[in-house]
N, C-alpha and C positions, 0 to 999 in steps of 0.2 A: 182806875180813876174815872170818874164820870166823864162821859164824852160831852163836849159842848159844841153847840152850833153858834159860832161867833167868830170874831176876827181877833187874832193875837197881834201884839205890837211888833210885827215884823214887816216894816214898810207898810204897804197897803195890801199885803197878801191876805186873802180870806182864808180862814181855817175852819174846817169842819172836822171835829174830833171823831168822825166816823172811821172805822177801820177800813182796810183795803177792800174787804168784801162788801157787797151791797148792803146798805142799811134799809130799814123799813121806810117806805115812802107812801103816804106821809107818816112821819114819826108819831106814834100814838102818844096821847097825853094820859098820864096816870095820876091825875090830881087826887083820886080817891085814896091812893097810898101815901099822899103827902098833904095833910090838911092845910098846911101853910100855903101851898100853891094856890088854893082857892080863896084864901082870906081876902077881904076887901082892902085894897090899898087906901090909906088915909093920908090926907094932906095935913101935916103938922107944921104950921107956919110956912105953908107953901111947898113943903117937901113930901114926896111920896115915900111912905114907909108902910110895910106890911107887918102887922104885929104877930107875935107868936100865938098859937092857939093855947088855951088855958091848960089843957092836959097834954103832957108829953107823949108823943107816939111811942109805941113799943119799938125797941131796937132790934132790927132783924139780925139773924145769925150771919156769920161769915160764910163764904162759899166752901172753905175747907178743900176737900178732895175734888169738888166740882170745878175748882179754879183751873182755867186752861193754862197750859205751859206758855211761858213767855218766849215768843219766837226770836226776839232780838237780844235778850238780856237787859238787865236794868240799866237805865241811863244814870250817869253821874251828873247831878245837877248842882248849881250854885245854891247856897242857902242864905237866909236872912231872918232876923228876928222880927216878928210881927207882934206888936203890943196892943192890948185893949185895956187902957188905964182904968176905965169905969168899972170893969170887972176884975181888975188886978190879975189879968191873965195874959199869957204870951204863948206864941207858937214858934217853934223852930221850923220855918217853912222852906221847902224846896221851891225854887223859882222856875217856872216853865217859861223859857226865854226864846225858844225857837218854835217854828211850826211843828216840827217832829216831836219836841218835848211836850207841847200843848196837846197834840193829838194823842200821845201816849198817856199823859197824866199819871194817875195812880193805877192804871190797869195792871193786872197780873200780880199785884202785891197781896201777900197773904196776911200781913200784919203791918201795923204802924204804931209807933210809940204814942203815949197819951198826949205829950206836948208837941207832937210833930204834925205837919200838914203840908199842903201845896198851895202856892199862890199863883194865880193867873192874872195877867194884865191883858185886857181886851181893848183893841184899838178903837172899836166903834162902841160908843155908849148907847145902850139900848136894853130892852128886856132880854136877858140872856137865857138860853135854854141849854141844860145839861142832861146827859143820860149816863147810865151805868153799864154800858157795854163792856164786857171783859173786866169788870171791876169786882174784885173778890172780897172787899171789906165794906161794910155799910158806912155811910158818910153823912155828916152835916155839911151843908154848903152855905157859906155866908156871902151874900151879894152886897158889894161895897161900892159906894159912889166915889166920884173924883176926890172929894174932900175927906174921905175916910169914914163917912157915916154908913153904918150897916143899914141897908134899906129893906132887908128881909133875909130870912133863913129858911132853907129847906132842911127839915130834920129827918134823920134816919132813912135816907134813900137806900132801898134794898139792893142787894148784890145782883150782878148778872141780869140786869133789867134794862131794856131798851126804851122804856117809857120816858117821855120828856118831862123835865122838872124845871120850874122857874118860879120867880116871884114877879108880881105885876108892877114892878118899878124898874126904871132903867138903872144900870150899874156899869161900872168900868172894871172892877176887880171881882174875882171870886176866890175865896179862901176855903179850902176843903180840909176838914178835920174828921176824926173818928166820930161815928154816930153817938149822940148823947153828950159829946164834949161841951157843946154850948150851954146846955142846962146844968151840967156838973160845975161849970165855971161861972154861971150867972151872966152869960153873954146874951144880949137881946138886941133886936132892931132898935135903931135910934142911938145906940152907943157909937163912939168913935174908935177907929182903928188907926194906930200910928203905923203907916206903911213905910217900907224901906225906900230909900231914894232910887 
């Protein structure tokens, strides 16, 4: 699962989804691999939204045999349905509810079902930054505001990559799904997500 540099909703504990080993400092930005990251944020009715680029980026391959072994074993996480009515799409999302779960995210996974994903709640609303350290499946990342509006999407983040990925609008939630899922299901910035309570 992409690593994020943000705060999870665990009291006021700050969370850095970096692994125990040292991370690059400063974390490099790889906007070139994610055209969405450099798109200009627009104010639609006073709201910051980063539109998708017109052409979908190529979906990178999974890590396969390059995927590192999971040192702790897979966490058993709570799940909830996340609906996107405008696109008539839904995701059976795992919920990262603790610092440890958030730091782990989707790391070390070799596959994920088409309608599955992971939802993060971040305590501090801001421009969130994620990375793909030890993440073996390519992902789309939906950045979602307090009211459920998708403010931007990072598409097709490549595996095992420590480059920072973000959209230039503040958000509170991030939903991660398989790379290409958003385009396959007609999900776009500006649409609303019905989040679990």
